[in-house]
N, C-alpha and C positions, 0 to 999 in steps of 0.2 A: 828464240822460239818464233818471233814474228817473221824474221827473214826466212826461216824454214817453212813456215806456212805459206808464205807468198810464192816460194818456188815449187811448192808441192803441186802435183798434177791432180786435178779433180775431174771426175767422170762427167759431172753435170755443171752447167752454169747456175741452174736453179732447180729446186724441187718445191712443188706445191704440196704441202701436207694438209690433209682434210679437204681434198679437192672435190669430194662428192657432197659436201655440206651445202647449206642454203646459199651462203656467200661464196664458198669455194668454187662452185661450178661457174659462177660469173667471173671469178678470178682467172679460171682456165680459159674462158672465152676471150677475155681481154689479153691474156698472155699470148694466145695464138696469133694475134694481130702483129706481134713483133718477132715471132720466132723465125729464125733463119733469114731475116731480112738483111741485106747488105748494110743498111743504115743503123742497125742496132746490134748490141753486143750479146743478145740472147741467142746462142747457137744450139745449145743442148738443154733440154727440159725434161723432167720426169714428174709423174704424179704419184703421190703416196697416200696410203690410208689403210684401214683395216680390211676393206672389202675390194679385192681386185675387180669383181664383176660390177660393182657400183661405179668404180673409177672408169671402167671401160664405157659404161652407159653415159657417164658425165662427159667423157671425151667425144663421144658421138654427138651428144646434145650440143656441146660447145662449138664443134666444128661444122654443124649443119648449116646450110645444105650441102657443103662439101664433104667428101669422105674423111674420116678421122685420120690424122697423121700417125705414123708409127712411133708414138711416144712410149718409153718404158713405163710400166705400171709396177710400182714397188709396194710391198706390204710392210706396214709399220703401225705400231700401236702405242699410244701414249702410256698404257699400263705396262709396257715392256721396254724398260730403259735400254737394254742392249740393242733392240731393233732401232731405236732412235739414234743411238751412238753410231751404229753401222750406217744408217741413212745419212747422218750429218757428215760423216767422213767422206762421202762420195760426191758432195756438192760444195760449190763456193758459197751459195746463198740458199737459205731455207725460208720459204714464205709460209707462215703458220696461220691457218684458217680454222683451227680446232678450238671452239669455245664451248662453254664458258671457260675463260682462261684461268680463272681462279681454281677450277677443278682440273684442267688438263694442260695448262701452259708451262708449269715449272719444269717437268721432265724434259720438255723440248728445249727450253733455254739451257738447262744443265748440259744436255748432250752437245749443243752447239758451242757452248763455252769450252767444254772439254776437248772438242775436236778443232777449235779455232775457226769455226764456221760463222759467217755473218748471218744475222737473223732479223727478219722483219715480221711484224704481225699487225692485225687490224683491231686489236682490243680497244675498248673504251672503259676498262675497269681500273680505276686509280689504285686500289689496294694491291692488285697484282703487279702493276708497274713499279710501285714503290717498294714492294717486297723483293722483286727481282733486282732492283737497284741496290738494295741493302745486302742481298746475298751474293750477287755475282759481279758487281761493277769492277772491283779490283781484279778479280780472276779474269774477267773478259778483257780488260785492258792489257794484262800480261800475256794473254793467249792470242791477242790480235783479233778478237771477235767483236764485231759491232752488233749490239743487241738493241734494236730500236722498236719500241711498241708504238701503238696509236698511229700507224701509217695508213689510215683510211679516213673516212669522214671525221671520225675521232682520231686525231685532232689537228690534221694538217690545214683544213680551211681556216680554223681559228688562229693557228700560229702564223700561217702565211698572210692571212687577212690582217692580223694585228701588225705584222711587219710592214705591210703595204700601207696601212693607215699611218703608222708611225713615221714612215719615210716622207709623208706629205707635209710634215711639220718642219719647216725650214728655220734653222736657228736664226734668231734667238727664241722663236716660238717652240713650244713643247707641250705635249699632252699631259694632263693629270690623270684622266681616266678614259678608258675606251670600253663602251658597252656594246656587245654583239647581240643583234636581234635576229633570231632564226625564224624564217617563215617556210613551212612545208606546204607545197601547193600541188594540186592535181585536178584534172578534169574528171577523174574517177575517185575512188576511195583511197585514202592513204592508209596503208597497212605496214606495220613495223615487222622487223625480223624477230622471230620467236626467241632466238638466242639472246637478243638484246633484253627482252623481258626477263628471261631466266637470269641473266647477269645482274639486272637491277634488283630482283628478288633476293638473290644471294648477297648482294651488296648490303641490303637492309639487314639481313640476318647476321652479317659478319662485321657490322660497323664498329663494334667494340674491339675486335681484333685489329682493325685498321688504326683506330685511335691509339691502341697500345703500341703498335709498330711505330707510329709517329713519335710518341713520347720517348721511345727507346733510342731514337736516332738524333745525332747532333743537328742543331739548327743550321739551315743554309743561309748564305749571305742574302741580304735584302737590298734590292736596287734603291737608289736615291731618286725619288719622284718629286718634282716641284709641286709646292702647294700642300694644303692639308689633305688628309684622307677624305674621300667623298662620303657624304651622308648615306645611310642605309636606304632611305627613301621608302615609298609605299610598297606594299606587297604586289598590288596590281597597278600598273602604270599605263597611261595613255601617252605614247611617244609621238608628239605632234610632228616631228621632223620627217617621220616615215609613215604617219597616218595609221598606226597600228596600236592595238592593246597588247600588253606584255606582262609576263610573270616570270620570275626567276626559274631557270632550268638547271636542275642538279646534274650537270654533265661533267665529264672528265676534262673538258677544255680549259677552264681556269686553272686547274691543278697542273696540267701539262705545261701551260704557259708560264706559271710561276716557277716550275722547275727549270724551264729554259732561261727565264730571266735571272734566276739564281746562278746558273752556269755562266751566263754572260757577265754578271756582276763579279764573279770569281775570275773570269777570263775575258777582259774587256775587248780583246781582239778576236774573240771566238776561240775555237779549238784548232790547233794546227793540224794540217794533213800529214800523212806518213812521208810523203816526198813531194812537197810543193815547190814550184819554181818561184822566182821573185815576183812575176806578174800575178800568180795565183795568191801569193801572200798579201800583196797589195790590194787585190780585189776583195779578199776576205776582210781585211782591216777596214777598207772603205765601206763595205756593206754594213758591218756592225757599228761603225761610227755614225751611220744614219739612223740606226734603230734606237728609239728613245723609249725607255721603260714607262709603263703606266699601270695603274690599277685596272684590272680586267674582270669582266663578268659576262655571263651569257643569259639571255632571256629568250623564251619562245613567244611568238606573237600570233595574233589572229586579227582579222579585220573586224570581228564582232566581240563584244564583251562575253556573249554566250559561249563562244569558242574557248575563251580563257577559263571560264567556269568549268568547262568540260575537262581541260587539262588539269586544273586544280583538283577536281573530283577524282580523276584517275590517279593522280599523284598521291592523294591521301589514301586511296584504297591500297596502292602498292606499299606505302609506308606503314599502314596498319596491319595488313594481312601478311606482309613479309616478316613480321616479328615473331610469328608462331607457326608451327609445323602444319597445322590444319589449314591455316590461311594461305600458306605457300602452296599447298596441294591444290586448293581451289583456284588460285591464280594461274597455276601452270597447267591444270587440267581443263579449265574453262576460260582461256584467256580472252576470247571474243566477248564473253559475257561481262567479265570483271574489269575489262579495259574499254568497254563501250565500243568494241570493234577496232580499237587501235592496233591490236595484235591478234594474229591467228596462228594456230599450230602449223598450218600449211604455208604460212607466209603469203605474200601478195602474188597475184597472178602476173603473167608476163605483160598483159595489157595494163595492169595497175602500175607495174614498174616503169613501163615505157611512157606513161602519161604524167608521172610525178616529176617535180622539180624542187629545187630549194633556192632561197635567197637568204643571204646573211649580211645584214647591214652592220657596219662598224661606225658607231657614233662616238667620235672623240671630242672631249671637252678639255680645254687647256688654256694656256696663256700665250698671248701674242709676244710677250717678252718674259721669258722664264728666268731672266737675270734679276728680276725684282726680288726683294726679300719676302719671306713667308708672311710677314706682317702686312705687306703691301698687297699680297695676293688674296684679297678677300673672297673672290669668286672667279671662276673661269670666264674669260672674255672672248673666247674663240671656239668655234665648232667646225670640225672637218668630218664629213660623212663619206665613207667608201662602201663598196659592196662586193661580195663574192657570190657568184651564182652558178648553178650547174644542174645536172640531171638528178634523178632519184638518188638519195644519199647512201642507202645500204647496199644496193646491188649493182649500181652503175658508177656513182662517184667514188665509192670505196675501192673497187677494182682498178679504176683509172689511176687513183693516187698511189695505190700499192705498187702497181707496175711501173709507174714513172719513178718512184723511189728506187725500185729494184734496178731499173735500167741505169739510173745515175750511179748507183753503187757498183754495178758491174763495169761501167764504162770509166768511172772516175775514182776508183778505189784509192789510189795513192794520194788523191787530193783531200780525202776524208780522214777523220781521226783514226788512230791506230786501233782502238777498241774501247770497250766500256759499255755500260748500260745507260743509254742516252735518249734524249727526246728527239723527235723529228726536226724541231725547229733549230736546235743548236747544231745539228749535223747538216741538214739540207738547206737552211736559210740562205747561205751565201752561194749556193749552186744555182743552176738554171731551172730549178723546179717550177717556179712560178710561170716562166715562159712555156715549159712543157705542159703544164696544166691548162694554160690558155689555148694551146694548140690542140688540146684534147677535150675541149668543151666546157672548161671551168673558167669563168671570166672574172677578172679583177677590174673594177671601175671606180672612178672618182665621181661621187654624186653631187657634193656641195661643199662650199667653204663659206661659213657664216660668221659674222661678228655677233656676239651675244649681247643682249641689252645689259646695261650696267645695273 
């Protein structure tokens, strides 16, 4: 079946589904930068969604001030499985921007798996990702369909940032834990994507189903990490190394990272490509040999303690109101009020998007000599700090990441795994994704190497 799919002629290299949505229109704008360029494999592109008129408006907006290119506009609806199957059969790759994915994602994945089409999306919804893995991994592997979620700000900066930090630990040194500290910065107001809020509210509502799904699945392999598990620590932390106050962020990133590290534990050399040559095999093995697993978490930071209190207050409101129908209705009907302006139904303005940036520090604590026994490793004696930084996370960084993943997939398909429901890290880690991101405005930097006091 795999060989049949590879030789099959597809009408389009890629289709963007949900192109007229909040993030979808920015994905279209990013895709147009690479369309029909001699240096890139994206030669044929189509837009798909429920409303052809909205898709046409999106194309005009995305191509402005130039006239819109003559891209095909295709009608497809997530509530109509036959339309999705017909759509997926026409393209090599489907980029899904239709969220919340808990509500709308599964029919799209099902269609891509059935047609042997590769699939990327931008979700940060852990339950959806794990459910798709449980339902479709084996089918996707047999069909030759790569299904990769979280190919946006969630969770590529976290995964690639962890790999970058990990590779700075030269043997026998090794990390015990790496904590990522996220700072959202802007000269104007920072406003989140409304679909992100909706996904968070639905996540609170369905946490019981997610726990049940996890209990029903076999346990994955756990990596061997030198030293004892790190202590939980205080709820609010002042991280002196970066001069910020911090509180734990309930994001998808640690969950996606754990899935990647489980895959790596089960496949120490990573996942083989469909048709790798000897140099590519050696490169993949060398990359993963340099990646050292560590306990991983994410915190959001602020320069002031008051900023952290604001994050905590909004988190408590979402956690409480998300548990009952009337509270959910209030959160989603009046997001600007109940999130203290962090989310708006209309999303951010173009000026707010353009003025926003992010920084994500990776503070790794570990041992200068990981060969010591656990009894000798009383506490970490070494710290390495790295940083990933870039433009606004939802509408600029996410489209950049999604398109670079798509271009790698289109250009290097035979070097990637045959198929399956996989994380971005285990698929794109050994590729040139980090270099591509750096060339497109997302930086990876070494900040400091410190010896910790005894």
